[in-house]
Structure formats: structure tokens, C-alpha cells
N, C-alpha and C positions, 0 to 999 in steps of 0.2 A: 190617429193611428191607422196605418194601412191595413188592408184585408189580410196581407201576408203576416203582419205583426200580430193581428188578432188571432189568426190561425195558430201561429207559433205559441202565443200565450195560452190559447185554449188547449193546445196539445200538452204544454207543461203542466197545466192545472190538473190534468188527469193523474199526474205522478207526484202530487203534493205529499200524500201520505207515504209513498214509496221513498221520497227524499227524506222525510222525517225519520222513517224507520232506518234508513241508511245511516243517518247521523247517529241515532241511538245505538245501532248495531256496531258501528265502527268504534264508538266510545266504549261500549262494553267489551269489544275485542281487545282494545288497548288495556283496559283495566284487568281483564282476565289474563292477558299476557304478562303484565307486571305481577299479578298475584301468583301465577304458576311458574314463571321463569325468573322472576326477581331481578330483571335487568331491562335496560332500554332496548337492547338488541332482541331479547326474547319477546318483548311487547310488540316490537315492529314485525317480528316473524308471525305472530298470531294475527296481527292487523292485516298483513299481506294475505294470509291463508283465508281470512274472512272475506277479503275482496275477491280472491280467486273463486271461492265457493259461490259467492253471490253471482259472479259472471257466469260460472259454470251452470248454475241453476237456471239463469235467464236463457242461456243458449240452448239448454236441453228442453226448455219449456215454451219456445216459440210456437211449436205445433199445438201444445196443450192450450195455449191462450186462444188460438184460432178455432180449435174444436169446441172449446167452452163457449166462445162467442156464437158459433153456429147453433149450438143448442139453446143458449140463453135468449137469442132473438125470438124464439118461438114460445118462451115461457111468459107467464103473467108477470106484471111488474112486481107483485108481492113476492113471488118466488124468485125472481131475479135478485131482489134486494136481500132475501134470506140467503141465497147462495153466496152473494158477495160479502155478507157479514159472517154468518155461521160457517160458510164454506172456507173462508180464509183462516178462521180459528182452527178448524179441523185440519186444514192443509199445513199450517205453521206448527201448531202445538201437537196435533195428533200424529201426523206423518213424520215430522222432524224430531220429535222428542218421545212421544208415547210409543210409536211403532218400533224404533230401535230398542227401547227398553223391553217391550213385549218379546222381541226376538231373543234377547238374552235371558229373560225370565223363563221362556219355554226351552231354549237350547241348553242352558246351564242348570235348569231345574232349581232356580232360586226365587226368592220372593221379590216383589217390585222394589222394596227399599234396599235390599241387597244389591239389586241391579244398579240402582242409583249410586250406591256407595262404591261399587266396582267401577262405574263410569268415572267417578271423581278421583278414586285412589289407585285404580289399576287399569288405566286406559289401554295399555297394550293387550291385556287379557280380554278386555271388552271388545276391542277391535278384532281380535282373533276369532271370537265367537261370532261376530257379525259376518266376517268373511266366510266362515264355515257354513253359514246359513244362506249363502248366495245362490246355491244351486236351486233349491225349491222356489225361492223368491223370483229368480230369473225365469224359471219355467212358468210359474203362475202369471206373472206380469206380462211376459212375452206372448203367452197364449191369449190373454185378455185383449192386449193391444192389437194383436193380429186379427182378431175377430172384429174389433172396432174398425180397422182399416178396410178389411174385406167387405164389411157390411156397407161401406160407402161406395165401393166400386161395383159390387154385385147388387145394384139397385136399378130395377127396370124403369123407374121414373127419371133416372139421371140422363139428361140430354145435352149437357155441356161437357166436352171432353178436352183435356189438355194434351196428353199423349194419345192422339186419336187412334192410331193403328192398334194400340193395345186396349184402350178403354172401350172402344166400340165392340171388340170381340168379347171382352169380359161382360159387358152389359147385355150382349146377345144371349148369354147363358144364364143371366140373372133370374129368368123365369123357372129354372130348374130348382125345385124346392130343396133347401138344405145344402146347396153346392158349396157354400163357404165353410160350413161345418165339416163337410167331407174333406175339403182341401186342408183345413187345419189339422184334422185327425191324421191325414197322410203325412204331413210335415212332422207332427209329434212322433209318429211311429218311426219315421226315418231317423230323426235325431236320437230317439231312444236306442236304436240299433247302433248308431255311431258311438254314442256314449258307452253302451255296453261293451263295444269292442275296445275302447280306449281306457275306460275307468272301471268296468266291471258291472255285474248285474245289480248290485245294491244302488249304485249311482243312477243307473238307467231306470230302475223301479221308482226311486225317489223323484226323478225328473218327470216320469210319465204320470205318476199320481198327482203331483203338483200342477202339471199342465192340464190334466182332466178337471181339477178343481177350478183352474182359471177359466176353462171353457164353460163349466157348469155355472160359475158365478156370472159370466156374461149373459148366459141364457136366462138365469133366474132374475137378474136385474132387468132384462128386457121384458120378461113376463110380468114381474111385479110392477114395473113402471107402467106397463099398459093397463093393468088392473086398477092401480091407484089413480092414474089419470082419467080412466073411464068413470071411476066412482066419483071423482071430483066434477067431471062434466055433468053427471046426472044430478049432483047436488047443487052445482053452481052454474048450470046452463052452459055457457060457451067457454068455461074455464079450460085452459090448455097449458100443458107443460108445467105441471105442479110438482107434487111430492115425488112422483115417479122419475121425472126428469132430474130432479135434485139428487135422488139416490144414484142415478146413472152417472151424473157428473162427479159425485163424490168418489165412487169406485174408480172412475176413469182417472181422476186426479191422483188417487192412491197408486194406480198402476204406473202412471208417469213418474211418481216419486220413488218407486222401488229402486230403480237403477241409480238415480242420483244419490239417494241416501247411502246405499252400499258403497258406491264409488267414492263418496266423500271421505271414507275412511282411508283411502289411499293418500290423501293430503294431510289428514290429522286423525289421531286416535282419540281426541277429546270430544265427547258427545256435545258439550256445551258450545264449543267453537263451531262445530258442524251445524248445530241448531241455529246459531246466530247467522252464519253465512247463508245457509239455505233459506232461512226465514226472510232475510232481506231480499233475496232473489224472488221468493214467492210473492212478496208485495208488488214487485214490478210486473209479474205475470198477471196479478189481479188488476193492476192499472191498465195493462195492455188489453185485457179482456173487456173492461168497461169501455175503453176508447173504441175498440172494434165494434161493439154493440151499438153505442150511441151514434157513432159516425157512419154506420152502415158500410164499413170498409169492405166487408166480404162481398157486398153487392157491387161495389165500385171496381173491384179487382177480381174478375171472374175465375182466375186460375189459382188464387191464393189458397183457397180451401183445398184444392187438389194437391198443392205442394205440401200442405200440412199432413194430409192423409198418406201421401207417399213417404213422408218423413216418419210417420207413425209405423207404417209397414216395415221400413228399414230398421227402425229402432227395435221392433219386435224380433226381427231376425237377428239383430246384434245381441239382444238379450239371450236368445237361444245359443248363439255361437259362444257367448261368454261362459256358458257352462262347460265349454271345452278349452278355451284359451282366453286370456285377458285382452281386452280391447280398451285402449285409453279413452277416458271419458271425454277428453278434448276432441277426439275424432268423432265420437257420437254427437256431441253438441254442434261442432262445426258442420258436420254432414247434414244434420237437420236444418240448420240455419241456411246453408248453401241452397238446399232444395227449395226452401221457402223464398229465398232471394231470387232464384231463377224463375219461380212461378210468378212472383211479383213483377219481374222484368217482362215476362211473357204477357202478363195482363196489361201492363202499360203499353206494350207494342200493339196489342189487340185494340185497346181503347183509341190509340192514335189512328189505326187503320179503319176503325168503325166509329167515327165520332157521332154519327146519328143515333147509335144504340147505347 
């Protein structure tokens, strides 16, 4: 076996469980299509929607996998494994099934079982409630992701710059305490004014309150993570990246999932079809995360992480803009994938120009 064949086989081995879940998910999609549409054409329609949702989830989550890998590489092996097992259960079942149900429970003031019955028997009404909840979700998730991205760029220890003319200037101001928080607050206030002018005071107030909660959640997770990790260091010596980092990644995963879960209702109003499609995509994100960590891909391609954080920053702005107008999820996914692709290409060019390093 050649080294290339070994590398290819090794790469495919990372996606074994993703392939298995794809087969199970597509089979469930066909069965669900027959059960709900009672025809071969209906089954194929659901099958196609499941495929599109899976691809959409993967395209939207390239940057998520890279950011996860960046945090995971500093975590202890025990907590790495816990994130890759418990984390995927929370991502697939929590965010793709429980989260949409909770939105309907709160928005429609019904019980959990009634929400499940509504999802199964009144999918159009269920979808309508989900779409009405998009404003606060977009404000919360957009604010959290904006803080994640800005915290990467406003880092005084950051010495590798991709877009040098911009990043060097940003890094120069990173010593100003709380500058990223001030920046996000200004953006929040500006969008609130625009929303108030277009949709009224109620919408603007809802947006601002949800955005404040997104900012507070980021700060609380950072503080709690630091306290928990410091406690673990005191108890376990050199322990690093434990429960605090785990909680940070879970909230980050949830923020990435907000837009995809809401946007999926544009393709289907059936909660179970959406859960299958997004769940399959989430398995590929997990596989990509493991591969990035074990192969040290982030170290090999110096600008790949930069591309991911630029994609996160743009996604946060898109989530804000979506409170005013609809932006197709395809554009969101392709935009993020394109940025990561360009950063990968830039990294390869740099590696060729600097082989010694």
C-alpha cells in the first residue's frame, strides 16, 4: 500500500460513523416519506430534503469544526472524549430535537407532549411558531458568535496575521480592556435603531434584550470556564481545558445551530425530517473535528483558523441582518465555506514559499 493510499484510507476511517449514520438517516427519510406521503414520489421528496439538509448543515459548520478543534487540542484527553461523545448527543438530540420543541413550548404556551403532537399532526403551525421566534434567537446567537470572533482578533498574543493590514491594526488595540464588548454594544444599538425604524419599538426591544442575553451568556461562560478550569488545575495539578472548556464548546455549538435549525424550516415543516437531516450533518462535523485535532491540521495550515473566525464574524452579521430581511441559508453556507477555502489556499501558498518553517 502506498503512503497516499494509507493517507486516504486513514482519512476515510475518520468518517466511518458518519457514513453509518448517513445510511441510517437516508433509510429513515425514505420510510418517513412513505409513511407521511403514501407514495414513492413523496418518499423521494423527503429523501432529497434529508440530503439537502445534511449538506446544508455541513457547509454551515465548517467553521464550527475548526473552532472546536482549536479548543479541543488544548483539552485533556478525558475531556476531549467526553465532548466527542456527550457533546454529539447534545448537538444531535438537544439542539435538533429538544431545542425546537422548547421554542414551541414557550412561544405557544403548551406542554412538551402537546408540542410533539403539534409537530407530528400540525407541521405548518409548528413551522409558523418557529419562524416567529427567529428574531430573539438570531439576536442571541449573532451576539454570542460576534464575541467569539472578536475575541480571536482582539488578542494581544496573536502574532500570525492573514489579512495583515487589518489584523495588525486590530491587534494593536487589543490591550484596551473591553474593546470588543464596546464594539458589540455599538453594533447592537445601531441595529436596534434600524429595527425600530422599520418594524417598531416592540421588535427593537425584543432584539436588544435577546442580544444582551447573548453577550451576558458569553461573558458568564468565559468566567465560569476560567473558574472551573482553575479549580481542576488545583485539584489535578496540570489539568487543562476541562469542564469550563466543555461548557464553552457546548454553548458555541448551540449558537452555530440556531441559524441552521430555524433555516431548515424553509425546506421542510416536519420536525422529524429536519432532525434526521441536520443530525446526519452533525456527525460529519464531529468527524471533521476529530480529524483536525488528531492530524494537527490547524498547525499545518496557518491561516485556516483565521478563515474560520472570519466566517464566524460574517455569520454573526448575517444573523443580525436576518432580523430585517431573509438571507438564503445557501448563501450563508457557501460564504463560510468559500472563506475557509481561500484561507486554506493561502496557507498552502505560504507553506510552499516557506518550506523550512
